[in-house]
TORKOL-4160 file (C-alpha; in steps of 0.2 Angstrom, whole numbers, padded with zeros to 4 digits, m for minus):
376
<pt num="1" X="0279" Y="0246" Z="0673"/>
<pt num="2" X="0281" Y="0248" Z="0692"/>
<pt num="3" X="0269" Y="0259" Z="0701"/>
<pt num="4" X="0277" Y="0276" Z="0705"/>
<pt num="5" X="0279" Y="0282" Z="0723"/>
<pt num="6" X="0266" Y="0295" Z="0728"/>
<pt num="7" X="0278" Y="0310" Z="0731"/>
<pt num="8" X="0264" Y="0321" Z="0735"/>
<pt num="9" X="0261" Y="0312" Z="0751"/>
<pt num="10" X="0274" Y="0315" Z="0764"/>
<pt num="11" X="0279" Y="0304" Z="0778"/>
<pt num="12" X="0297" Y="0302" Z="0785"/>
<pt num="13" X="0294" Y="0283" Z="0787"/>
<pt num="14" X="0287" Y="0280" Z="0770"/>
<pt num="15" X="0303" Y="0271" Z="0764"/>
<pt num="16" X="0311" Y="0258" Z="0775"/>
<pt num="17" X="0304" Y="0253" Z="0792"/>
<pt num="18" X="0303" Y="0261" Z="0809"/>
<pt num="19" X="0310" Y="0245" Z="0817"/>
<pt num="20" X="0323" Y="0235" Z="0807"/>
<pt num="21" X="0317" Y="0218" Z="0813"/>
<pt num="22" X="0301" Y="0212" Z="0822"/>
<pt num="23" X="0304" Y="0205" Z="0839"/>
<pt num="24" X="0322" Y="0211" Z="0838"/>
<pt num="25" X="0334" Y="0208" Z="0853"/>
<pt num="26" X="0335" Y="0222" Z="0866"/>
<pt num="27" X="0352" Y="0228" Z="0860"/>
<pt num="28" X="0345" Y="0231" Z="0842"/>
<pt num="29" X="0330" Y="0240" Z="0848"/>
<pt num="30" X="0340" Y="0251" Z="0859"/>
<pt num="31" X="0352" Y="0255" Z="0844"/>
<pt num="32" X="0337" Y="0260" Z="0833"/>
<pt num="33" X="0327" Y="0268" Z="0847"/>
<pt num="34" X="0328" Y="0285" Z="0838"/>
<pt num="35" X="0317" Y="0277" Z="0824"/>
<pt num="36" X="0303" Y="0270" Z="0835"/>
<pt num="37" X="0286" Y="0279" Z="0833"/>
<pt num="38" X="0294" Y="0294" Z="0825"/>
<pt num="39" X="0283" Y="0308" Z="0818"/>
<pt num="40" X="0289" Y="0323" Z="0808"/>
<pt num="41" X="0279" Y="0339" Z="0810"/>
<pt num="42" X="0284" Y="0345" Z="0793"/>
<pt num="43" X="0275" Y="0330" Z="0786"/>
<pt num="44" X="0258" Y="0337" Z="0792"/>
<pt num="45" X="0262" Y="0354" Z="0785"/>
<pt num="46" X="0267" Y="0347" Z="0768"/>
<pt num="47" X="0251" Y="0336" Z="0767"/>
<pt num="48" X="0241" Y="0352" Z="0770"/>
<pt num="49" X="0247" Y="0359" Z="0754"/>
<pt num="50" X="0263" Y="0369" Z="0759"/>
<pt num="51" X="0273" Y="0361" Z="0745"/>
<pt num="52" X="0282" Y="0366" Z="0729"/>
<pt num="53" X="0277" Y="0356" Z="0714"/>
<pt num="54" X="0284" Y="0354" Z="0696"/>
<pt num="55" X="0276" Y="0345" Z="0681"/>
<pt num="56" X="0286" Y="0340" Z="0666"/>
<pt num="57" X="0274" Y="0345" Z="0652"/>
<pt num="58" X="0279" Y="0333" Z="0638"/>
<pt num="59" X="0278" Y="0318" Z="0650"/>
<pt num="60" X="0265" Y="0324" Z="0663"/>
<pt num="61" X="0277" Y="0317" Z="0676"/>
<pt num="62" X="0277" Y="0327" Z="0693"/>
<pt num="63" X="0288" Y="0329" Z="0708"/>
<pt num="64" X="0284" Y="0338" Z="0724"/>
<pt num="65" X="0294" Y="0345" Z="0739"/>
<pt num="66" X="0291" Y="0352" Z="0756"/>
<pt num="67" X="0290" Y="0371" Z="0756"/>
<pt num="68" X="0306" Y="0374" Z="0766"/>
<pt num="69" X="0309" Y="0391" Z="0756"/>
<pt num="70" X="0324" Y="0400" Z="0759"/>
<pt num="71" X="0321" Y="0414" Z="0746"/>
<pt num="72" X="0307" Y="0418" Z="0734"/>
<pt num="73" X="0308" Y="0433" Z="0722"/>
<pt num="74" X="0298" Y="0438" Z="0707"/>
<pt num="75" X="0303" Y="0451" Z="0694"/>
<pt num="76" X="0291" Y="0459" Z="0681"/>
<pt num="77" X="0302" Y="0467" Z="0667"/>
<pt num="78" X="0294" Y="0479" Z="0655"/>
<pt num="79" X="0304" Y="0480" Z="0638"/>
<pt num="80" X="0304" Y="0496" Z="0629"/>
<pt num="81" X="0312" Y="0501" Z="0612"/>
<pt num="82" X="0320" Y="0518" Z="0612"/>
<pt num="83" X="0324" Y="0529" Z="0597"/>
<pt num="84" X="0333" Y="0545" Z="0599"/>
<pt num="85" X="0326" Y="0559" Z="0588"/>
<pt num="86" X="0336" Y="0575" Z="0584"/>
<pt num="87" X="0330" Y="0590" Z="0594"/>
<pt num="88" X="0321" Y="0580" Z="0607"/>
<pt num="89" X="0327" Y="0579" Z="0625"/>
<pt num="90" X="0320" Y="0562" Z="0628"/>
<pt num="91" X="0320" Y="0547" Z="0616"/>
<pt num="92" X="0304" Y="0540" Z="0609"/>
<pt num="93" X="0299" Y="0524" Z="0619"/>
<pt num="94" X="0289" Y="0510" Z="0611"/>
<pt num="95" X="0283" Y="0496" Z="0622"/>
<pt num="96" X="0288" Y="0479" Z="0617"/>
<pt num="97" X="0283" Y="0466" Z="0631"/>
<pt num="98" X="0282" Y="0462" Z="0649"/>
<pt num="99" X="0291" Y="0446" Z="0656"/>
<pt num="100" X="0289" Y="0438" Z="0673"/>
<pt num="101" X="0304" Y="0429" Z="0681"/>
<pt num="102" X="0305" Y="0420" Z="0697"/>
<pt num="103" X="0320" Y="0415" Z="0707"/>
<pt num="104" X="0317" Y="0401" Z="0720"/>
<pt num="105" X="0328" Y="0393" Z="0733"/>
<pt num="106" X="0323" Y="0380" Z="0745"/>
<pt num="107" X="0330" Y="0366" Z="0757"/>
<pt num="108" X="0324" Y="0348" Z="0755"/>
<pt num="109" X="0327" Y="0341" Z="0773"/>
<pt num="110" X="0328" Y="0323" Z="0778"/>
<pt num="111" X="0323" Y="0317" Z="0795"/>
<pt num="112" X="0326" Y="0298" Z="0792"/>
<pt num="113" X="0337" Y="0288" Z="0780"/>
<pt num="114" X="0321" Y="0283" Z="0770"/>
<pt num="115" X="0316" Y="0301" Z="0768"/>
<pt num="116" X="0334" Y="0306" Z="0762"/>
<pt num="117" X="0334" Y="0292" Z="0749"/>
<pt num="118" X="0317" Y="0298" Z="0743"/>
<pt num="119" X="0323" Y="0316" Z="0742"/>
<pt num="120" X="0338" Y="0311" Z="0732"/>
<pt num="121" X="0327" Y="0302" Z="0720"/>
<pt num="122" X="0316" Y="0318" Z="0719"/>
<pt num="123" X="0330" Y="0329" Z="0715"/>
<pt num="124" X="0336" Y="0316" Z="0702"/>
<pt num="125" X="0318" Y="0317" Z="0694"/>
<pt num="126" X="0318" Y="0336" Z="0694"/>
<pt num="127" X="0335" Y="0337" Z="0685"/>
<pt num="128" X="0328" Y="0325" Z="0672"/>
<pt num="129" X="0314" Y="0337" Z="0668"/>
<pt num="130" X="0327" Y="0349" Z="0661"/>
<pt num="131" X="0330" Y="0338" Z="0646"/>
<pt num="132" X="0320" Y="0338" Z="0630"/>
<pt num="133" X="0309" Y="0324" Z="0622"/>
<pt num="134" X="0316" Y="0315" Z="0607"/>
<pt num="135" X="0307" Y="0304" Z="0594"/>
<pt num="136" X="0323" Y="0294" Z="0594"/>
<pt num="137" X="0334" Y="0296" Z="0609"/>
<pt num="138" X="0349" Y="0290" Z="0600"/>
<pt num="139" X="0348" Y="0304" Z="0588"/>
<pt num="140" X="0351" Y="0322" Z="0595"/>
<pt num="141" X="0343" Y="0329" Z="0579"/>
<pt num="142" X="0325" Y="0322" Z="0583"/>
<pt num="143" X="0319" Y="0334" Z="0597"/>
<pt num="144" X="0300" Y="0333" Z="0598"/>
<pt num="145" X="0296" Y="0344" Z="0612"/>
<pt num="146" X="0305" Y="0357" Z="0623"/>
<pt num="147" X="0306" Y="0354" Z="0642"/>
<pt num="148" X="0293" Y="0365" Z="0647"/>
<pt num="149" X="0289" Y="0365" Z="0666"/>
<pt num="150" X="0274" Y="0369" Z="0676"/>
<pt num="151" X="0279" Y="0376" Z="0693"/>
<pt num="152" X="0268" Y="0378" Z="0708"/>
<pt num="153" X="0272" Y="0386" Z="0725"/>
<pt num="154" X="0257" Y="0385" Z="0736"/>
<pt num="155" X="0245" Y="0399" Z="0730"/>
<pt num="156" X="0259" Y="0411" Z="0726"/>
<pt num="157" X="0264" Y="0403" Z="0709"/>
<pt num="158" X="0250" Y="0395" Z="0700"/>
<pt num="159" X="0240" Y="0395" Z="0684"/>
<pt num="160" X="0226" Y="0407" Z="0686"/>
<pt num="161" X="0219" Y="0403" Z="0669"/>
<pt num="162" X="0205" Y="0391" Z="0676"/>
<pt num="163" X="0206" Y="0398" Z="0693"/>
<pt num="164" X="0187" Y="0398" Z="0698"/>
<pt num="165" X="0189" Y="0395" Z="0717"/>
<pt num="166" X="0196" Y="0413" Z="0720"/>
<pt num="167" X="0179" Y="0420" Z="0713"/>
<pt num="168" X="0169" Y="0412" Z="0727"/>
<pt num="169" X="0170" Y="0429" Z="0736"/>
<pt num="170" X="0176" Y="0423" Z="0753"/>
<pt num="171" X="0195" Y="0424" Z="0755"/>
<pt num="172" X="0195" Y="0412" Z="0770"/>
<pt num="173" X="0189" Y="0399" Z="0757"/>
<pt num="174" X="0205" Y="0402" Z="0746"/>
<pt num="175" X="0213" Y="0385" Z="0744"/>
<pt num="176" X="0224" Y="0386" Z="0729"/>
<pt num="177" X="0238" Y="0378" Z="0739"/>
<pt num="178" X="0229" Y="0362" Z="0739"/>
<pt num="179" X="0229" Y="0360" Z="0720"/>
<pt num="180" X="0243" Y="0349" Z="0713"/>
<pt num="181" X="0257" Y="0354" Z="0701"/>
<pt num="182" X="0247" Y="0352" Z="0686"/>
<pt num="183" X="0239" Y="0368" Z="0690"/>
<pt num="184" X="0256" Y="0377" Z="0690"/>
<pt num="185" X="0263" Y="0391" Z="0681"/>
<pt num="186" X="0269" Y="0387" Z="0663"/>
<pt num="187" X="0287" Y="0391" Z="0660"/>
<pt num="188" X="0305" Y="0386" Z="0657"/>
<pt num="189" X="0318" Y="0383" Z="0671"/>
<pt num="190" X="0334" Y="0391" Z="0664"/>
<pt num="191" X="0345" Y="0386" Z="0679"/>
<pt num="192" X="0346" Y="0374" Z="0693"/>
<pt num="193" X="0359" Y="0373" Z="0706"/>
<pt num="194" X="0360" Y="0359" Z="0718"/>
<pt num="195" X="0370" Y="0360" Z="0735"/>
<pt num="196" X="0371" Y="0344" Z="0744"/>
<pt num="197" X="0379" Y="0352" Z="0760"/>
<pt num="198" X="0391" Y="0338" Z="0762"/>
<pt num="199" X="0404" Y="0350" Z="0770"/>
<pt num="200" X="0391" Y="0359" Z="0781"/>
<pt num="201" X="0393" Y="0353" Z="0799"/>
<pt num="202" X="0375" Y="0359" Z="0803"/>
<pt num="203" X="0368" Y="0346" Z="0791"/>
<pt num="204" X="0380" Y="0332" Z="0786"/>
<pt num="205" X="0375" Y="0315" Z="0779"/>
<pt num="206" X="0368" Y="0298" Z="0783"/>
<pt num="207" X="0382" Y="0285" Z="0781"/>
<pt num="208" X="0371" Y="0270" Z="0777"/>
<pt num="209" X="0384" Y="0258" Z="0769"/>
<pt num="210" X="0402" Y="0257" Z="0764"/>
<pt num="211" X="0405" Y="0271" Z="0752"/>
<pt num="212" X="0387" Y="0277" Z="0752"/>
<pt num="213" X="0380" Y="0293" Z="0760"/>
<pt num="214" X="0363" Y="0301" Z="0759"/>
<pt num="215" X="0363" Y="0320" Z="0761"/>
<pt num="216" X="0352" Y="0326" Z="0776"/>
<pt num="217" X="0348" Y="0343" Z="0768"/>
<pt num="218" X="0349" Y="0347" Z="0749"/>
<pt num="219" X="0348" Y="0365" Z="0744"/>
<pt num="220" X="0340" Y="0369" Z="0727"/>
<pt num="221" X="0341" Y="0386" Z="0718"/>
<pt num="222" X="0333" Y="0389" Z="0702"/>
<pt num="223" X="0328" Y="0402" Z="0689"/>
<pt num="224" X="0311" Y="0401" Z="0681"/>
<pt num="225" X="0304" Y="0411" Z="0666"/>
<pt num="226" X="0285" Y="0412" Z="0665"/>
<pt num="227" X="0276" Y="0409" Z="0649"/>
<pt num="228" X="0259" Y="0418" Z="0649"/>
<pt num="229" X="0245" Y="0406" Z="0643"/>
<pt num="230" X="0231" Y="0420" Z="0641"/>
<pt num="231" X="0233" Y="0438" Z="0635"/>
<pt num="232" X="0236" Y="0450" Z="0648"/>
<pt num="233" X="0232" Y="0469" Z="0646"/>
<pt num="234" X="0220" Y="0483" Z="0649"/>
<pt num="235" X="0204" Y="0486" Z="0639"/>
<pt num="236" X="0197" Y="0503" Z="0645"/>
<pt num="237" X="0195" Y="0502" Z="0664"/>
<pt num="238" X="0196" Y="0483" Z="0665"/>
<pt num="239" X="0211" Y="0471" Z="0666"/>
<pt num="240" X="0209" Y="0455" Z="0655"/>
<pt num="241" X="0213" Y="0444" Z="0670"/>
<pt num="242" X="0208" Y="0452" Z="0687"/>
<pt num="243" X="0215" Y="0436" Z="0696"/>
<pt num="244" X="0233" Y="0438" Z="0689"/>
<pt num="245" X="0245" Y="0433" Z="0697"/>
<pt num="246" X="0240" Y="0427" Z="0714"/>
<pt num="247" X="0221" Y="0423" Z="0712"/>
<pt num="248" X="0215" Y="0436" Z="0724"/>
<pt num="249" X="0198" Y="0444" Z="0720"/>
<pt num="250" X="0196" Y="0460" Z="0731"/>
<pt num="251" X="0180" Y="0466" Z="0721"/>
<pt num="252" X="0171" Y="0450" Z="0724"/>
<pt num="253" X="0177" Y="0446" Z="0742"/>
<pt num="254" X="0165" Y="0447" Z="0756"/>
<pt num="255" X="0168" Y="0463" Z="0766"/>
<pt num="256" X="0163" Y="0472" Z="0781"/>
<pt num="257" X="0167" Y="0489" Z="0774"/>
<pt num="258" X="0159" Y="0498" Z="0760"/>
<pt num="259" X="0144" Y="0509" Z="0758"/>
<pt num="260" X="0134" Y="0510" Z="0774"/>
<pt num="261" X="0146" Y="0498" Z="0783"/>
<pt num="262" X="0161" Y="0509" Z="0787"/>
<pt num="263" X="0153" Y="0516" Z="0803"/>
<pt num="264" X="0148" Y="0498" Z="0809"/>
<pt num="265" X="0166" Y="0491" Z="0805"/>
<pt num="266" X="0174" Y="0506" Z="0815"/>
<pt num="267" X="0162" Y="0503" Z="0829"/>
<pt num="268" X="0166" Y="0485" Z="0830"/>
<pt num="269" X="0185" Y="0489" Z="0830"/>
<pt num="270" X="0182" Y="0501" Z="0844"/>
<pt num="271" X="0172" Y="0489" Z="0854"/>
<pt num="272" X="0186" Y="0475" Z="0852"/>
<pt num="273" X="0199" Y="0488" Z="0856"/>
<pt num="274" X="0190" Y="0493" Z="0872"/>
<pt num="275" X="0187" Y="0475" Z="0877"/>
<pt num="276" X="0206" Y="0472" Z="0875"/>
<pt num="277" X="0210" Y="0487" Z="0885"/>
<pt num="278" X="0198" Y="0482" Z="0899"/>
<pt num="279" X="0205" Y="0465" Z="0899"/>
<pt num="280" X="0223" Y="0472" Z="0901"/>
<pt num="281" X="0216" Y="0483" Z="0915"/>
<pt num="282" X="0208" Y="0469" Z="0924"/>
<pt num="283" X="0224" Y="0458" Z="0923"/>
<pt num="284" X="0235" Y="0472" Z="0930"/>
<pt num="285" X="0222" Y="0475" Z="0944"/>
<pt num="286" X="0222" Y="0456" Z="0948"/>
<pt num="287" X="0241" Y="0456" Z="0949"/>
<pt num="288" X="0241" Y="0472" Z="0960"/>
<pt num="289" X="0227" Y="0464" Z="0971"/>
<pt num="290" X="0238" Y="0448" Z="0973"/>
<pt num="291" X="0253" Y="0459" Z="0978"/>
<pt num="292" X="0242" Y="0469" Z="0991"/>
<pt num="293" X="0235" Y="0452" Z="0998"/>
<pt num="294" X="0252" Y="0446" Z="1001"/>
<pt num="295" X="0258" Y="0462" Z="1009"/>
<pt num="296" X="0243" Y="0463" Z="1020"/>
<pt num="297" X="0246" Y="0445" Z="1026"/>
<pt num="298" X="0264" Y="0449" Z="1030"/>
<pt num="299" X="0258" Y="0464" Z="1040"/>
<pt num="300" X="0245" Y="0454" Z="1050"/>
<pt num="301" X="0257" Y="0440" Z="1053"/>
<pt num="302" X="0271" Y="0452" Z="1060"/>
<pt num="303" X="0260" Y="0463" Z="1070"/>
<pt num="304" X="0242" Y="0457" Z="1073"/>
<pt num="305" X="0242" Y="0438" Z="1074"/>
<pt num="306" X="0248" Y="0426" Z="1088"/>
<pt num="307" X="0261" Y="0413" Z="1084"/>
<pt num="308" X="0249" Y="0401" Z="1077"/>
<pt num="309" X="0246" Y="0413" Z="1063"/>
<pt num="310" X="0227" Y="0412" Z="1064"/>
<pt num="311" X="0221" Y="0420" Z="1080"/>
<pt num="312" X="0222" Y="0439" Z="1083"/>
<pt num="313" X="0234" Y="0445" Z="1097"/>
<pt num="314" X="0229" Y="0458" Z="1109"/>
<pt num="315" X="0235" Y="0472" Z="1097"/>
<pt num="316" X="0225" Y="0464" Z="1083"/>
<pt num="317" X="0209" Y="0464" Z="1094"/>
<pt num="318" X="0212" Y="0482" Z="1099"/>
<pt num="319" X="0214" Y="0488" Z="1082"/>
<pt num="320" X="0199" Y="0478" Z="1076"/>
<pt num="321" X="0188" Y="0486" Z="1090"/>
<pt num="322" X="0194" Y="0504" Z="1086"/>
<pt num="323" X="0191" Y="0502" Z="1067"/>
<pt num="324" X="0173" Y="0495" Z="1070"/>
<pt num="325" X="0169" Y="0509" Z="1083"/>
<pt num="326" X="0176" Y="0522" Z="1071"/>
<pt num="327" X="0190" Y="0529" Z="1082"/>
<pt num="328" X="0204" Y="0528" Z="1069"/>
<pt num="329" X="0203" Y="0545" Z="1060"/>
<pt num="330" X="0219" Y="0544" Z="1050"/>
<pt num="331" X="0214" Y="0537" Z="1033"/>
<pt num="332" X="0231" Y="0530" Z="1028"/>
<pt num="333" X="0232" Y="0521" Z="1045"/>
<pt num="334" X="0214" Y="0515" Z="1044"/>
<pt num="335" X="0217" Y="0507" Z="1027"/>
<pt num="336" X="0234" Y="0499" Z="1032"/>
<pt num="337" X="0227" Y="0490" Z="1047"/>
<pt num="338" X="0209" Y="0486" Z="1039"/>
<pt num="339" X="0218" Y="0478" Z="1024"/>
<pt num="340" X="0229" Y="0468" Z="1036"/>
<pt num="341" X="0214" Y="0462" Z="1046"/>
<pt num="342" X="0204" Y="0458" Z="1031"/>
<pt num="343" X="0218" Y="0446" Z="1025"/>
<pt num="344" X="0216" Y="0435" Z="1040"/>
<pt num="345" X="0198" Y="0431" Z="1035"/>
<pt num="346" X="0196" Y="0413" Z="1028"/>
<pt num="347" X="0195" Y="0414" Z="1009"/>
<pt num="348" X="0200" Y="0432" Z="1008"/>
<pt num="349" X="0205" Y="0438" Z="0991"/>
<pt num="350" X="0215" Y="0453" Z="0985"/>
<pt num="351" X="0199" Y="0462" Z="0980"/>
<pt num="352" X="0193" Y="0459" Z="0997"/>
<pt num="353" X="0208" Y="0467" Z="1005"/>
<pt num="354" X="0208" Y="0481" Z="0993"/>
<pt num="355" X="0190" Y="0485" Z="0996"/>
<pt num="356" X="0192" Y="0484" Z="1015"/>
<pt num="357" X="0206" Y="0497" Z="1014"/>
<pt num="358" X="0195" Y="0508" Z="1003"/>
<pt num="359" X="0180" Y="0507" Z="1015"/>
<pt num="360" X="0191" Y="0510" Z="1030"/>
<pt num="361" X="0200" Y="0525" Z="1022"/>
<pt num="362" X="0183" Y="0533" Z="1017"/>
<pt num="363" X="0176" Y="0531" Z="1035"/>
<pt num="364" X="0191" Y="0538" Z="1043"/>
<pt num="365" X="0191" Y="0553" Z="1030"/>
<pt num="366" X="0173" Y="0556" Z="1035"/>
<pt num="367" X="0176" Y="0556" Z="1053"/>
<pt num="368" X="0191" Y="0568" Z="1051"/>
<pt num="369" X="0179" Y="0580" Z="1041"/>
<pt num="370" X="0166" Y="0579" Z="1054"/>
<pt num="371" X="0179" Y="0583" Z="1068"/>
<pt num="372" X="0185" Y="0599" Z="1058"/>
<pt num="373" X="0167" Y="0604" Z="1055"/>
<pt num="374" X="0163" Y="0603" Z="1074"/>
<pt num="375" X="0179" Y="0613" Z="1078"/>
<pt num="376" X="0174" Y="0626" Z="1066"/>
């Protein structure tokens, strides 16, 4: 029996080759340049466990797809028997059972003809899982096993019966998605719809030979009815399986909150928020300083510098002397020209310009106050 292709390992170039012929002529290389050194990013995601897996329980055969999920819905239906009694406004309700149903729709993309061919084979394999097992395939009356399926959708649909990894306490260590389809949820697929998107202009097909096409994007929609493998229910204050259905363990998880830790957690959050706010403030201040530096340079170039753009002209030297001697008493004017003069210094920054304007304005304000005090 030939070895099966490892369909849990994803690579767009797994089937076929990246270059048709070794040492091919330049014309052939150019014609197939789109296949040279090609890497599909979705392969890395799928190989990291972002997959949808199915296991055919009777044969233990498996098939896996990339998790290009279009829709994923769960429903938990509680079935109650009702009996109307004479004289009562409401019927008597007796609980019967709770069932779990899943509807799933996903796209199977193909980046290369080889991947498209593999996808077609995978869909073919999934469809075969819907048929029962016979002791004698030629006799339809000899069914030996029903086509039960285990389905796994990352960590969202899995068998939690033997799920010990979730009890480690650290949710960052939760790696249920890395397990294969044999740890999937047991149930029955009641409906599968296959859309090859042959008429969709956004997808289309690979035309690989005369009368032979391979779909680029196959859409699968299915209904899944779960079968519970362990009893579920409440006994006093405890539920029989605290990991059902997603494998999360809140009670055993490492946490920062709790008795004695709430204040520390709040303090850490406030500290992080303050740091973030301060970072935003500094960023805005730096942006404002850059605008101020450019404005100050424009003023200096227009009014205080010679044509070479480096040396102070007569007016620039006069304003510099007046500022240094404290003869400018108007705070706005002092800040305006002090900033412009500071921008002419080599290596001046926006913060330097802003500080020069603040210092000059404060000095002028102080001179103004001294003058009014003297006049009084």
